DOLUMNU-586740 format. One record per atom (N, C-alpha, C): y, z, x. Coordinates in steps of 0.02 Angstrom, whole numbers, plus 50000, padded with zeros to 5 digits. Each point is the difference from the previous one (the first is absolute). Layout:
BEGIN
YZX ...
END
This chain:
BEGIN
511035296950382 500154997249934 499844992549999 500214996850054 499884992850004 499264998650002 499625004050039 499284999050006 499665001149932 500225005149963 499715001449934 500124994249952 500614997250002 500164994349957 499564994050016 499914998650064 499594994450020 499275000949978 499765006150005 499315001449980 499924999049924 500515002249962 499984999149928 500014992649982 500424996250035 500054992849986 499334996550016 499705002050056 499364997150018 499475001649949 500015006249975 499515002149950 500084996049935 500634998949980 500134996149939 499764992950009 500144997150060 499794993150014 499244999349997 499665004650033 499274999850001 499715000949930 500305004549962 499765001249932 500104993949956 500594996950007 500144994049961 499544994350019 499874999350066 499554994750023 499305001149974 499775006250002 499335001649976 499934998449925 500535001749961 499984998549928 499974992549989 500404996250040 500014992749993 499314997050014 499685002750053 499334997550017 499505001849945 500085006049972 499535002249948 500074995749937 500604997449989 500134995949941 499824992650010 499834998250062 499844993150015 499384997849961 500044994049969 500574995449997 500395001049936 500644998750002 500405000349939 500384993549988 499764994650032 500284993349990 499454994950018 500104993749983 499494994950015 499884999350076 499394998250017 499804998850070 499914992650010 500264997550056 499914992950017 499464999450055 499554995349991 499544998250053 500194992950022 500214999450063 500184993550027 499374996750027 499844994149974 499444996050026 500324994350040 499935000050066 500374995150041 499694993150004 499634998149949 499724993349995 500074997549928 499874993649990 500114996949935 499525002849948 500214999449937 499585002149944 499354996050000 499465003449983 499354996849996 499575000850061 500305002050057 499615001250060 499665006849998 499585001450050 499615006249998 500435006250002 500554999950038 500445005950003 500325001349932 500234994849969 500305000649933 499485002549949 499394997450004 499485002049953 499845007450008 499915002250062 499845007150011 500575004549979 500624998050015 500585004049981 500025001049924 499874994849963 500025000449927 499395003849973 499444999450034 499405003549979 500115007650001 500335002450053 500105007350005 500665002349969 500474995349993 500665001949974 499985002849929 499644996749957 499975002249930 499685006949992 499405001250028 499715006749993 500395005350038 500344998250054 500425004950036 500585002249956 500314995149967 500555001649955 499785004649943 499424998649972 499745004349945 499855007050025 499735000550061 499845006650028 500625004150014 500534996650023 500615003550018 500505000549943 499874996549946 500445000349942 500664996450009 499994994650040 500614996150011 499804992750011 500444995249983 499834992950012 499944998650075 499514995850017 499934997550068 500064992549997 500514997450033 500164992949997 499844996750067 499634994549998 499844996350060 500504994350009 500314999650059 500484994850015 499754995950059 500004993449994 499794995650054 500604998050042 499965001750065 500534998250048 499664996450058 499844993649990 499594996550049 500434996850055 499654998350055 500324996550054 499855003150068 499974995750051 499925002150070 499395004550010 499434997749975 499365003650008 500045007249975 500395000949947 500055006749970 500555004350029 500344997650052 500485004250035 500645001349960 500194995349957 500625000949961 499935005949952 499475000049961 499895005449952 499875006650035 499634999850056 499855006150036 500635003150029 500444995950026 500635002550027 500415003449945 499974997349940 500365003049944 499755007149987 499355001050002 499725006649988 500165004750059 499944997450061 500145004150059 500725002649999 500454996149969 500715001949997 500195004049937 499525000849955 500145003249936 500075007650008 500315003149951 500075007349999 499315003149996 499855004950042 499335003050001 499905005349946 500014997749937 499965004749944 499404998849956 499564995450020 499404998749962 500074995149943 500604997049994 500114995349944 499974992750022 499914998750065 499894993350025 499405000250046 499474996549981 499384999950038 499834992950022 499574999450048 499774993550024 499264999249987 499814994349973 499294998149997 499914994350049 499515000550044 499904994750049 499274999950021 499844995150041 499314999250024 499985001350075 499444998350031 499925001050072 500524996150041 500314994949970 500524996350037 500565004650022 500085005749965 500535004850017 499945002350073 499385001150024 499925002550068 499854994450050 499964993849975 499884994250044 500644996750022 500494999549955 500624996350016 500375002850061 499975006550015 500355002350061 499744996750064 499364998150001 499734996650059 500154992650001 500194997349943 500154992849995 500754998650005 500415004849979 500724999150000 500335005750040 500114999050065 500285005350042 500705002349980 500364995849962 500685001849981 500045002849929 499455002749976 499995003049933 500535005549995 500325000649942 500595004349994 499845007149978 499365001749992 499815006849981 499375001850038 499855006450003 499405002450033 499465001049945 499524995649998 499505000149946 499615006549997 499885003050058 499605006150002 500405006449989 500654999750015 500395006349999 500585000049952 500224994349975 500554999849952 499765000449928 499354999949990 499725000749933 499455005350001 499975003949948 499525005449994 499394997749960 499414999850031 499404998249961 499885005049944 499854997449941 499865004349942 499255000049986 499714994149987 499284999649988 499774992850007 499424999250032 499674993550001 499644999149934 500064994049971 499714998849935 499334996350005 499984994850041 499394995850004 499804998750072 499394997950008 499744997150062 499624993749979 500204994350026 499714993649978 499734996250061 499344999450007 499734996550058 500164992650001 500054997350060 500054992850007 499314997049994 499974993949976 499364996549992 500064993050028 499484997750032 499984993250027 499704995449946 500374994949982 499774995549946 500004992750025 499604996049965 499964992850014 499904996349935 500074993550003 499864995849942 499255000049986 499804999849937 499294999449984 499684993850030 500414995050016 499734993850029 500044999950077 500195005750030 500035000450073 499304998850029 499964997350061 499344998350030 499645006050030 500085005849971 499645006050021 499985004749942 499485004249999 499935004549943 500135007350017 500025001750065 500125006950020 500355000150067 500145006050025 500385000850062 499624997250060 499345001250003 499604997450056 500044992450005 499934996649942 500054992750000 500714997850016 500515003849976 500694998350014 500145000250075 499745005150034 500115000650072 499684994050037 499394998449981 499654994450032 500384993549988 500234999149938 500384993949982 500664999950038 500355005850001 500645000350033 499974998350074 499475002250033 499934998650072 499874992650014 499804996349949 499874992950009 500634995749990 500545003149976 500624996349987 500404999150064 500064993850022 500334998750065 500725002450002 500344999549943 500705002149998 500095007149976 499455003649990 500045006949977 499925000549924 499875005949977 499935001249927 500675002449972 500274996349953 500635001849969 499905005749950 500505004149994 500005005149947 500715000649972 500035001049935 500655000449966 500225007349995 500655000949991 500265006849988 500624999649957 500225005949977 500605000449959 500644999150041 499944999750065 500594998950042 499925003250068 500424997950046 499985002550069 500165007550001 499585003950033 500115007150004 499705004149943 499714996649951 499705003649943 499335003150022 499765004749960 499355003050016 499434994850000 499994995149954 499484994950004 500054995850064 500604998950025 500094996450063 499675003950057 500155006550004 499735004150054 499245000849993 499765000549938 499285000549990 499654993650024 500314994349990 499714993750022 499954999650076 500525002550034 499985000250072 499455004750025 499915005649965 499475004650019 499314996849989 499944995949948 499384996549987 499804995650060 500494996350025 499874995850058 499825004150061 500365005550010 499875004350058 499305003149996 499805002249941 499365003549993 499404995450003 500074993949974 499434995549994 499954994750054 500544999250038 500004994850052 500154993149973 500194999649937 500194993549971 500734998750016 500154993950023 500694998050011 500334998849932 500515004049983 500314999549934 500704997050005 500194996649948 500674996949996 500345002549938 500575003450008 500355002949944 500414994849962 499914999949934 500394995649957 500395004449951 500645001550016 500395004549956 500284996449940 500035003649944 500304997449938 500565004749979 500394997849952 500525004249972 499725003749940 499595004950014 499695003949947 499264998549994 499635004949973 499284999249996 499794995049946 500414999149949 499834995449946 499894992950026 500464997550040 499944993250027 499414999650048 499895005250039 499435000150047 499344999749962 499965003949946 499395000149961 499834993249970 500514996549977 499884993449970 499674995350050 500225000150062 499714995550050 499315002350022 499875006549998 499335002450016 499524998249943 500245000849938 499584998149942 499814992650004 500474995950023 499884992850006 499654998250064 499815005050041 499644999050063 500414995950050 500665000249993 500434996750049 500085004450062 499945006549991 499965004850055 499375004149987 499585001150051 499345003049987 500015007049972 500405004550030 499975007149981 500685003250000 500035005949971 500605004150005 499825007249984 500395004650026 499965007049979 500555001249949 499875004549953 500535002249955 499805006749970 500485003549971 499855006249966 499554998549940 499535004349988 499524998949946 500354999449932 500565003649991 500374999549937 500244992949987 500174996450054 500284993349991 499474994849984 499385001050024 499504994849993 499435001849953 499995006149975 499445002349958 499864995349941 500524998149963 499904995849941 499714993250019 500204997350059 499744993550022 499285000550023 499825005850029 499305001150019 499575000449938 500235004049952 499625000949938 499974993549960 500514995850007 500014993649963 499644994450036 499735001450060 499624995050036 500424995050039 500655001350007 500434995450036 500025001550075 499805006150018 499945002050070 499355003950008 499724999750059 499415004150014 500185005150053 499815006249988 500145005550047 499445000250052 500204999850064 499525000150054 499875007150026 500535004050005 499935006950025 500635003849985 499945006549989 500585004349989 500135004250063 500635001150014 500205003650061 500115007449985 499495003149971 500045007249984 499365003350024 500015006650011 499415003450025 499414999749952 500145000149934 499464999649950 500104993949956 499464998049968 500054994449952 500455001949942 500294994949970 500455001049944 499604999949935 500085005149958 499605000449938 500044993749956 500594996850000 500074994049958 499684993850031 499815000450064 499654994550034 499405002850037 499525002749964 499455003650032 499564995750045 499994993549990 499574995650039 500344997250063 500645001650009 500374997550058 499965005150056 499754998050059 499925004850055 500675001950032 500005005550036 500585001950040 499924996850069 500564999450035 499964997450069 499605004850044 500055006449986 499635005050039 499244998849994 499784998349941 499294998449990 499794993950041 500474995650012 499854993850036 500095000850075 500175006050021 500065001350072 500715000050027 500495000449955 500705000050021 500375006149971 499865006050028 500285006249972 500755000650007 500314995950043 500735000450010 500384997449939 499664996649954 500334997349942 500075005349945 500445004750011 500205004849948 500734998549985 500114994849961 500674997349989 500164999949926 500515003649982 500195000449930 500764999549993 500204997849942 500695001049980 500015006049953 500575002649985 500045006049958 500705000549970 500075004549952 500645000949965 500165007449996 500655001550000 500205006949996 500725000849976 500205006249993 500675001749976 500355004250054 500634998350013 500425003750047 500645002349966 500325005150030 500665002349979 500464999750061 500665000349990 500445000250058 499885006350042 500134999450064 499965005850044 500455005649974 499785006150010 500365006149979 499965001449925 499594996349964 499875001949931 499685006949999 500245004749960 499735006950000 499245000249993 499695004350038 499275000550001 499725001449930 500365004249961 499755001749933 499944993749957 500484995550007 500004993849961 499444995450025 499954999250065 499484995850029 499315002549979 499895006550004 499355002949982 499854999049926 500525000649958 499914999049928 499794992849986 500354995350030 499844992949991 499304998550026 499855002750059 499364998750031 499435002649957 500085006049974 499485002949958 499864995949939 500544997649967 499914995949940 499684993350017 500224996950056 499724993550018 499275000650020 499825005450034 499305001050018 499575000849938 500255003949952 499645000949937 499924993549962 500554996249996 500004993749963 499524995050033 499994999850066 499584995250036 499265001049985 499805006249985 499295001449990 499815000949926 500474998949954 499825000149930 499524994249986 499515000949957 499494994849989 500284993149985 500504999649957 500284993549983 500334996650060 500395004050039 500344997250058 499494998250054 499505004350010 499484998450049 499674993349983 499844998949937 499684993749980 500464994150011 500655000849985 500474994550010 500054998050073 500025005150044 500054998750072 499354996950025 499435002649978 499364997450023 499884992949974 500234998649939 499934993249973 500404994950041 500525002450033 500404995650044 499704999550070 499445003650011 499684999850065 500225005450047 500405004849975 500245005450043 499655006649988 500205004950040 499755006849992 500605004649989 499975004549952 500555004849990 500005005250056 500595002050021 500065004950054 500325006549975 500664999749987 500355005949975 499965006050046 500294999350060 499975005550049 500675003750005 500025004950045 500605004150009 500514996450045 500635002250000 500494997050045 499795000350073 499705005550020 499795000850070 499434995250017 499534999349955 499444995450011 500244992850002 500454998349954 500274993249998 500394998450063 500405004850023 500394999050060 499554998750061 499485004050008 499544999150056 499664993249997 499794998049939 499674993649991 500484994250016 500615000449974 500494994650012 500154999250074 500055005550036 500144999650072 499414997050037 499395001649979 499424997050033 499964992549986 500194998049939 500014992949983 500544996350038 500575003150009 500554997150039 499764998450071 499645004650030 499754999050068 499464994650001 499545000249952 499454995249999 500254992849995 500434998849950 500244993249991 500494998050055 500405004850023 500464998550055 499644998050063 499455003550015 499594998250059 499714993049992 499794998249939 499734993349989 500534994750008 500605001349977 500554995250007 500154998750074 499985005250040 500104999250072 499424996350032 499395001949982 499404997150031 499954992549986 500184998049939 499954993049982 500664996250010 500495003550029 500644996950017 500314996549939 500045003549944 500294997149940 500765000250005 500304994249996 500724999450005 500264996349938 500495003049965 500294996849942 500584995650021 500004993949972 500544995350018 500625001349958 
END
């Protein structure tokens, strides 16, 4: 009798859970963007949030919870109820911070469920139009002549542009000197003014300055040329195939979010990412739309975690 009762209770629970999942969503969805408004994470979150809400028939609200390299907002999502109503939008920094901050309070790879990667944005090496070189070959020759080394700017210590700059020195034999800034905006201003010769940054951040003639693009760190910059060579074309360096954006849910909900969100995000209007918006920013499955995104994120983590160890990057 007791066994029969337990079986009936389990059946009712499973049935109720299935109905709840089938009705998802029946309330607004929050996307936490763990950086300030106006940055690339916030932009991508809002770009997909509106069409996602229309597709699901419920409001999707983007909330900015910035601080600690994105860890404050990410922790909030990692601790949220796994019901599909609290999601995380973040960039490649999500899988980099564990190698920079050993005392991180969550497991970036296992406490959050990848839903779908939205973009892939190559890094690009830029210089001032008045720099004393016009291409990478001349930059290398010029850099080797600098007794104190060739300076390069970055958005900050431990950032992807910082690591890309160290790789530049390693690959070309140029002695490089890192000049960290508090954000890419300040770094760009000094590169535009030729106070620092070069810097790497995500194409989304510098595209308007390249198009406006305030910066010149020397090479892109992607396997193929970028359609919006067809005349700019890749590092691979120049003999440096190891420069496959990109930032990217994606959506995560808390661990243990039901698979049916994750798959539903992933399917809609993949569709949205490849709609003509969204594709054009992403490409105009210098990115490529991705829109993959949770399994594909998880595998990619883990490979990126290893790649950037290995670089942090190799270049002995230590945050003060």
